[in-house]
C-alpha positions, 0 to 999 in steps of 0.5 A: 758896839765896839769889838770889845762888847761894850757901847760906843758914844754918841756919832759924830759928838767930841768926848773933850768934854764941850757939851755945847751951847745950853738955851734955858726956855721961859714960859708955861710949865704946863700944869695948870693953875687951879683957882681956890673956887675951883680947888674947893668945888673938886674937895666938895664934889668928893666929900659926896656920898658915894663919891670916888676920890679918885673918880672925881680926881679923873674927871677933873684931870688932878691927882687923888694925893690933891684932893687930899691935899686941899681936904687938909686945907678945908680941914685946917680953915685955909680953904673954904667950901663954896656955898 
């Protein structure tokens, strides 16, 4: 802290506006790509009697909102349940 009580900037960094080089990285984002069959299987499991969406979501590493979205796609005919 400085004498006037204000926080100073990072040490050793110029305040002239130059931020340095920006490097853009490409590649996997860490998001899982699920197949339509996987989504349908998870939705089918969430529709079983006594199934809780939050528990099914946690079990498969998805959010409950993804399952609700996939259910909506199922109702609209954009996703088919497994045989």
